[in-house]
Phi, psi and omega in degrees: 000154183276004184234138177276109178256141174289160178303324179294318179293317180299319182292320179298319177293321181296313180301317177296319179291324174302320183276002179083018180257060183292316183296320176300318180295318179296316179298318178296321180292322177300312183294322185287318190259336186079010178290160173284174182299312185296314181297314180298317179298318181292324177296311181295319178296326176294317179297316179299318179298315179297321180289319178299325177289319183284322187219062184299332182290343182276350182277133181274338181234141177287160178298146178281132181264334182083173176085003181295321181291319180299313181297320180296317178295320179297322179284326183273339182301310180297323178295318182294321176296318178298317177299316182297314179298316179300316182286339180283344184293000000 
């Protein structure tokens, strides 16, 4: 990591990441270091990737892949169109 963290700080971030509190970790790093959002996010994501490789069993939540909203819209759009056509009769 590009920031020198004490072992206690690193463990606190690791515990938060294991518990699925990534955003909280980013906020804490920003407050502690004065780094910007982008830099803090990159550091926490690198730490998370290292931890997932070393201890995947400790994570309570899987990594987010994204795209869930798009899939939902793709599935619901045809149904909404059919309902609209039916109601226009």
